[in-house]
Structure formats: structure tokens, C-alpha cells
C-alpha positions in Angstrom: 86.5 94.4 87.7 89.2 91.7 88.2 87.9 88.4 89.5 88.7 84.8 90.0 86.5 81.7 89.5 86.5 78.0 90.1 84.1 75.2 89.6 81.4 75.0 92.3 82.1 71.3 92.9 85.8 71.8 93.6 87.7 72.8 96.8 90.6 75.3 97.2 93.7 74.5 99.1 94.4 76.5 102.3 98.1 77.2 103.0 98.6 79.4 106.0 97.0 82.4 107.7 96.7 84.4 110.8 95.8 87.7 112.5 98.1 90.8 112.4 97.8 94.1 114.2 100.2 97.0 114.7 100.4 100.4 116.2 100.4 103.7 114.2 103.5 104.0 112.0 103.4 100.5 110.6 103.9 99.9 106.8 103.5 96.6 105.0 106.8 95.1 103.9 107.5 94.5 100.2 106.8 90.9 99.2 106.1 88.8 96.1 103.3 86.2 95.7 105.0 83.3 93.8 101.8 81.4 92.9 99.3 81.7 95.7 96.4 84.1 96.5 96.1 86.1 99.7 92.8 87.1 101.2 93.0 90.1 103.5 90.1 90.9 105.9 90.6 94.4 107.3 89.3 94.9 110.9 91.0 98.3 111.5 92.2 100.5 108.7 93.1 102.3 106.6 96.1 100.3 105.2 97.8 101.8 102.1 99.1 99.2 99.6 100.5 99.0 96.2 99.3 95.8 94.5 101.2 95.5 91.2 100.7 98.8 89.5 97.5 99.7 91.5 97.3 101.7 94.7 94.7 100.3 97.0 93.4 101.6 100.3 92.1 98.9 102.6 89.6 100.4 104.9 87.8 98.9 107.9 85.4 96.1 106.8 87.2 95.8 103.4 88.1 92.4 102.0 90.9 92.2 99.4 92.3 89.4 97.3 95.9 89.7 96.1 96.5 87.6 93.0 99.5 85.3 92.4 102.7 86.4 90.6 102.2 89.9 92.1 104.4 92.3 94.0 102.8 94.1 96.9 104.1 96.7 99.4 103.0 99.4 101.8 103.0 102.9 100.4 102.6 104.9 103.6 102.9 104.4 107.4 99.6 103.8 109.1 98.1 106.7 111.0 96.0 104.6 113.3 96.2 101.1 114.9 95.6 98.6 112.2 94.4 95.0 112.2 93.7 92.4 109.5 93.4 88.7 108.9 95.5 87.1 106.2 94.8 83.8 104.5 96.9 82.2 101.7 95.3 79.7 99.4 95.7 77.9 96.0 93.0 77.4 93.5 92.3 74.0 91.9 92.5 75.1 88.2 94.9 76.5 85.7 95.3 80.3 85.6 94.3 82.1 82.4 95.1 85.8 81.9 92.1 87.9 80.8 91.7 91.6 80.2 90.0 92.0 83.5 92.8 90.3 85.4 93.7 86.7 86.4 90.7 84.4 86.0 90.6 80.8 86.9 88.5 78.6 84.6 87.7 74.9 84.7 89.4 72.7 82.2 86.0 71.2 81.3 84.3 74.7 81.2 81.8 73.7 83.9 78.6 75.8 83.5 78.5 76.7 87.2 81.4 78.6 88.6 82.0 80.4 91.9 83.1 83.8 90.9 84.8 86.1 93.5 85.7 89.8 93.0 89.1 91.1 94.2 87.7 93.8 96.4 84.7 94.0 98.7 83.3 96.4 101.3 80.9 95.1 103.9 78.8 96.9 106.6 79.3 93.9 108.8 82.2 91.3 108.7 81.3 89.5 112.0 80.2 86.2 110.3 83.3 86.3 108.1 85.6 86.7 111.2 83.9 83.8 113.0 84.5 81.6 109.9 88.1 82.7 109.8 88.6 81.8 113.4 87.1 78.4 112.8 89.5 77.9 109.9 92.6 79.0 111.9 91.6 76.9 114.9 91.6 73.6 113.0 93.9 71.0 114.6 96.1 70.0 111.6 97.5 67.0 113.5 94.1 65.3 113.1 93.8 62.9 110.1 91.6 65.2 108.1 92.7 68.5 109.4 94.0 69.8 106.1 90.8 68.7 104.4 88.7 70.6 107.0 90.8 73.7 106.4 90.4 73.5 102.6 86.6 73.2 103.0 86.4 76.2 105.4 88.5 78.3 103.0 86.2 77.3 100.2 83.2 78.2 102.3 84.7 81.7 103.0 85.2 82.3 99.2 81.7 81.0 98.5 80.3 83.4 101.0 82.1 86.3 99.3 80.8 85.1 95.9 77.2 85.2 97.4 77.8 88.7 98.7 77.1 91.9 96.7 78.1 95.4 97.5 75.1 97.5 98.4 74.3 99.7 95.3 74.2 103.4 95.7 70.6 103.6 94.6 69.3 100.8 96.8 65.5 100.7 97.2 63.8 102.4 100.1 62.8 99.2 101.9 66.3 97.8 101.8 67.6 101.1 103.2 64.9 101.1 105.9 65.9 97.5 107.0 69.6 98.6 107.1 68.7 101.5 109.4 66.7 99.1 111.6 69.6 96.7 111.9 71.9 99.6 113.0 69.2 100.8 115.5 68.9 97.3 116.9 72.7 97.1 117.3 72.9 100.4 119.2 69.8 99.6 121.4 70.3 95.9 122.0 71.3 96.6 125.6 67.6 97.1 126.4 66.3 94.2 124.3 63.9 96.2 122.1 60.6 94.6 121.1 58.8 94.5 117.7 56.6 97.4 119.0 59.7 99.4 119.6 60.8 98.9 116.0 57.4 99.8 114.8 57.4 103.0 116.8 60.8 103.9 115.5 59.6 103.5 111.9 56.0 104.7 112.5 54.9 101.6 110.6 52.6 98.6 111.4 54.4 96.0 113.6 53.3 93.1 111.3 54.5 95.0 108.2 57.9 95.7 109.8 58.3 92.0 110.8 57.5 90.9 107.2 59.8 93.4 105.7 62.7 92.6 108.0 62.3 88.9 107.4 62.3 89.4 103.6 65.6 91.3 103.6 67.4 89.6 106.6 66.0 86.1 106.4 64.8 86.0 110.0 62.4 87.9 112.3 63.6 90.9 114.3 63.4 88.8 117.5 65.6 86.0 116.0 68.0 88.6 114.6 68.5 90.1 118.1 69.3 86.7 119.5 71.7 86.0 116.6 73.4 89.3 117.2 73.8 88.6 121.0 75.2 85.1 120.2 77.7 86.6 117.6 78.8 89.1 120.3 79.3 86.2 122.7 81.3 84.2 120.2 83.6 87.2 119.7 84.1 87.6 123.4 84.7 83.9 123.9 87.3 83.8 121.2 89.1 87.0 121.8 88.9 87.8 125.5 89.6 86.1 128.9 86.2 87.0 130.3 84.4 84.3 132.3 81.3 82.6 130.9 79.1 84.6 133.3 80.8 87.9 132.2 80.4 86.9 128.5 76.7 86.3 129.2 76.3 89.7 130.8 78.2 91.6 128.2 76.3 89.9 125.4 73.1 91.4 126.9 71.6 88.2 128.4 69.9 88.8 131.7 69.9 85.2 132.6 73.0 82.8 132.5 70.9 79.7 132.0 69.0 81.3 129.1 72.4 82.3 127.5 73.7 78.7 127.8 70.5 77.3 126.3 70.4 79.8 123.4 74.1 79.4 122.7 74.0 75.7 122.5 70.7 75.8 120.4 72.3 78.0 117.8 75.9 76.6 117.7 75.4 73.0 118.8 78.1 73.4 121.6 78.4 75.0 125.0 80.2 78.4 125.4 83.1 76.6 127.1 83.5 74.1 124.3 83.3 76.8 121.7 86.0 78.7 123.4 88.3 75.7 123.7 87.7 74.6 120.1 88.1 77.9 118.3 90.3 80.2 120.3 93.8 78.9 119.6 94.8 80.6 116.3 98.0 81.8 114.6 98.0 85.5 115.5 99.9 88.3 117.1 98.2 91.0 119.2 94.5 90.8 118.3 92.1 93.5 119.6 88.4 93.2 120.0 86.2 93.8 117.0 84.4 97.2 117.2 81.6 96.3 114.8 79.7 94.1 117.3 77.6 95.8 120.1 80.3 95.1 122.7 80.1 97.5 125.7 82.6 100.3 125.3 84.2 99.8 128.7 85.1 96.2 127.7 86.5 97.4 124.4 88.7 100.0 126.2 89.7 97.5 128.9 90.8 94.9 126.5 92.2 97.0 123.6 95.8 96.2 124.6 95.1 92.8 126.1 97.3 90.2 124.5 95.6 86.9 124.2 97.5 83.7 124.8 99.7 82.7 121.9 103.0 83.3 120.3 103.3 86.7 118.7 104.1 86.5 115.1 105.7 89.1 112.8 104.9 89.8 109.2 
């Protein structure tokens, strides 16, 4: 599979990026990448593309890298509303053509390289979207604004390099934890307990807790708090809801607890987070359906245009 790589101690250069969405009937315009890479994060698909000589369908939660010196165009009008983030960047090393595609190698052949595939599919892209918003919200008028963007772009690529697609023959325990995560997402409105999870799986609560922590890296209780905070982040960034409404729609029963948990996990208050990360280069963004956001809020804000100058692609 085609891939790119760069030394783990080097930083890529971020160029420009934004958020794009369109109604059914949209088709990507033909364009040529003169020397930069483009990272596309699909929030709503499918998007039909021709990348060089290859036909690619970009589905919801797909991540695609378009290499430099490549023609790309849409092959068919979209049948649904589409949305994706687009980030252009340059790599720090010389390009070397290989049989598997364009690969980037260190001039000194450093033994440790960050290797990124050209196409990923994720069950959850929420963390990636939050990172992308942080990147696009950087104030480039500050002395080290460009450096901050470069580091965040490098972090996004590093996260991709650390991610692996779930194999078709994944083991039973991993599949069980994936099912539990989805069950938590759909039942988070009632703040399920460890006992609820154990009843759902008909397993010992302590065993469920150990298994969950092994595969997720945190206990079920902490995962639920993390999911609520991620939901709150998305609502703060992409809606005009008040802080109290964000607290409620993120499944917190107490405003003070929400404020305390949010600052504990992010280091800032909800208001500061919104001010810092909301202003990005975008057109008409819609709310992310992957997070457990109440349906009535998604429907209410589906056509809500956030403040900002619409951009065309």
C-alpha cells in the first residue's frame, strides 16, 4: 500500500486548510497538486474521486492523503450532503519514487521513521477532528503561530501512523470491547454503571473493567467522562448553544460538575475553549453525527451556519 514517511525528530510544514460541506449534487473540481500533500478527513460521505489513475470512494470516517504532483477530480455528483476537512502540508525530506508510491526518506536514513498510509478508515474520528480544529484555530499573527501549526500537523500525522485499521479477524475480546464502547455511546444519556456493563455482557464486573482498560487505556467510568467531554468540545466549537445547554446536551446533570470536569481534562474553562478554538477557516459546517449528540440538536443545527466567511473550493 502506498505510504509516506519522515524522520520522527522532524516537523512537517502546514500550508492551508479548512472545512468544506455541500448539498447533494456537488462534485470535486479538477485540480493538480504541484508539490504539496493534502489530507482529507471525511465527516459525511461518500465522495467519489479520481486520484491520478485510481478511483477512490471517500466514505464517512475515511482519511485520505493525496500525494504531490497528482491530478485529482470528482467522478460523480454526490447523492447526499457531504462534509470534509482539508489540510495541505509539505514534508521535510526529498521525495523518492518507489513501487508502492511516493515515499519520503531521510537523507541520513534515520532508523526511526513515522510511516503514514494513504488511506484509513476509523470507527471514530472525534479526536482527529478536535486536533484539526485546534490546528485551524491557531492565530498566525502570533510570533510562533506557524511553528504551532507545523507541530499540530505533525501530531495529526503521528496519530495516523499510530493507528491501525481493525483486522477482519480481530480477537473476541477486542470485538467485545468495541461493542461495549458502542453500547456506552448509545446509552450514555442514562450514565450507565460498571454493573450495567457487566449485565450487558453477562460477565464479572471486575473482569469487564480490566478488559476495557486493557483495550481502551482507561476504565469504563473514565471513558464515559471522556466521551461526554468530547461531545461538549464539539458542541462548543460547532454550535451557538450556551454553556448551560452544552452541559445538558453533553449528559451532565450538574453545571458545576461539568465545569470542573471540563477544566480538569482540558486545562481551560468551556468558555475559554470555545473562544480559543472556534474560529476556523470553513464554509457551512454541520454537527458531527459520530458523537452521542441528542438527535433534536443535530436536526436543529444541521443547516445552522456558524460565524465565519463562507469559502468555496
